[in-house]
N, C-alpha and C positions, 0 to 999 in steps of 0.2 A: 952557727946554725940556728934556725928558728925552731920554736917548740912545735909549731904546726905550719903547714905550707901557706904562705901568703901569695895570693894570685895577683900577679902584676902585669899591667899592659904598658909596654915601653914604646913611645912614638918618637923616633929620632931618625932624621933623614941621612945623617952622616954614617956611612956604612961601617967605617972603622970604629967610631964611637959606639954605635949601636951594638956591634959585636963585642966590644970590650965590656960594656955595661952588662950585656946579656950573660956573658961568660961568668963575670964576677957574681952576679946575683943568683944565677943557677947554682954555682959552686957553694954559695952561702946558704943554700937550702930553699930558695924561693921557687915558686912556679912562675914561669915568665912566657909571655907572648910578645913578639916584637913586630912593630909596624914601621914603615918608612915614610908614610904620608897620611893625609887626612882620609883619603878613600879607604885605605887599609884599616885605619882606626875605626871607622864606622862599621866596616865589615866585621871586625873582631868583636865589637860590641853586640852585634846582632847574633853572634854565635856563642858568646860566653859572657859571664859577669866577672868583675874584677874588684879586688879589695883596694888596690892602689893603681893609679895611672901616673906614669912619669912622662911628661910631655915637653918636647922642645918647642919653643915659640916659632923659630924660623923654618917652618915646613914649606915645601915647594908649592903646594896647592891651596893651603888655607892656614891662617895663623893659628898657632897652638892655643892662643887665648880664646879663640872661637870654640875650639874643641873643649877646652876647660869649662867654658861657660855652658856649653851644651850638656856636658857631663854633670855639672853641678845642678842643673835644672831638672834632670831626669833620674839621677841616681844619688847614692850617698858614698860613692867611691872617693877615697882619699886622693888628693891631687898634688903632685910635685911638679913644678914648672922648671925647666932648664933653659938657660939663655946665655949667650955670649956677651950680653950687654948688662952693664951695672947701673944704668940710669934709674934714678929714683922714681920718675914718672912711670916708667914701664913696670917697675916692681909694684907700685901702687895699683896699677891697672890689673896686674896679675892677681893680687889679693882681692881686688874688687870683683873679679869674675868667679871667685870661689876657691882659689888655690890655698892649700894648707901650708905650703912651703915653696920658697923661691930660691933656687940654687944657681950660682954663677959658674959657668964653665971656666977653666977645666974642672970636671967633676972629681971630687974626692970620694972614692968609692965607699970608704968606711963611714963617711958622713952621710952619704946617700942611704946606706943600709940602716944606720941609726935612725934617720928621719923616717924611713919606711916603717921600722918597728914601732916608733913612737906614735905615728899617725894611725897605724893599724890597731894598736892597743887602745887608743882613745876611741876609735870607731867601734871596736868590739864592745867596750864598756858601755858605750852609748846605746848600742843595739841590744845588749843583753838584758836591758831593763825595759820591758814592754810598757808602752804608755797606758796610763790608767784612765779608763773611760770617765769623763767628767760631765758629759751632757748627752742628751738624747736627741737624735735627729729622726726625721720621718721621711721615708721614701715611698711616694704614692705611685702605685702601679698604673692606675687608670689615666692619670694626667701626666705621668712622667715628671713629677715635681719632686725636688729635694727641699725639705722644709727644716730650717735651722731651729734650735731650741728657743730662739727669740721670735720665731714666726716668719722669718724671711723666706720667701718662696723663690726657688731657683729652678728655672726650666732647663731640662736636659734633653739633648737629642736622643734618638733611639739607641745609638751606639754608646753614648755617654751613660744612659740609664742602664744598659746591659752590663757595662763594666762596673758601675757602682753597685748594681745588684749582686754581681758575683763577689765583690769584696765584702759587701754587707752580709751576705749569706754565710761568709766564713767566720763571722762573729769574732772579729779581732785577730784571727789567725792569718799569717801571711799566705798569699796565693802566688804560686810560682809564675814567672813570666811566660813560660812555655804553655802552662795550662790556660792562662788568660788569652794568649795568642790563639790557641786552638779553639777555645770557646767563642771567641769573637770572629772566628773564621778568617783570620789573617794568615798569610803564608808564613811558613816557618823559615824565614830568611831575613836578610838585612831590611827589606822593605816592611815586612811584618813587624819586626822589632821597633822600627822607627815609627810605624803607625800607632803601635801601642803607646810608646812614649809621648807622641803628640796628643793622643786621646787623654792620657793622664794629665798632661800639662793643661789641656783645655778645661778639664774639670776643675783643676786646682785654681786656674785663673778665675773661673766663674765664682767659685766659693770665696776666693780672696776678695774679689771686687764687689760682690753682692752681700756677703755675710761677714767679711772682715776676718776670716779664719784662714791661717796659713798652714796649719799642721793637722788637717783631718786625714788626708791620704799620705801614708808614709812609705818610703822605700825600705825594704828589708834586705840587708846584706847584698844589695845589687842584684838579687835573684827574684824579687817579687815585690808585691805591695800589700799593705794592710790598712784598715781603718781604725783609728785610735778611739773613736767615740762609739757609744751604743747607738745602733740604728734599728728602728722599727720599720718593717716593710708591711704595708697594708694595701 
């Protein structure tokens, strides 16, 4: 049994294997949601956040590698990839898209549980230590510009500015996804969740490409976002 519930999303299209893994993990004390394809995966992400995702590569509608890559870009969810193939190239590709672990079928349940515990522990330790503000950014209301400590000026769209302002106004504290979605007037559904993720991704890309900073906007426990640096709004 786990000390506290770890919320798991299982994506496996084989019904028997899906049910076997689900029964074992629930009996072991985990909270689990199961999906059988990519469409259900995205729907689940719009409704809940997860500590760990266990994803089969060979899904009927989209490769599990695509799902893993999408998850890594928008959340800090731990990722375990399952596959029936042991080719080294495929395993390398799995790690390249952000997988924490790659398991070959048939799945050994106790190994899967041990892997989940290990990944969840590392993830919790990483998130339990808030990033220390190390620089001051400026968010200019009138021009909708974000200015880096080095003076790089980044132009934001109206929606990007609104999101960054919400995060900056929280002064380093996490803002929940549902609160951001509501404040941005996105629908509380799959499309609203994906719109929020796309908006965060666009801002991150702008900051990375123009200011060379990768870690300004952080994902917190897959439940929201926060800014790690000091931001002055003027």
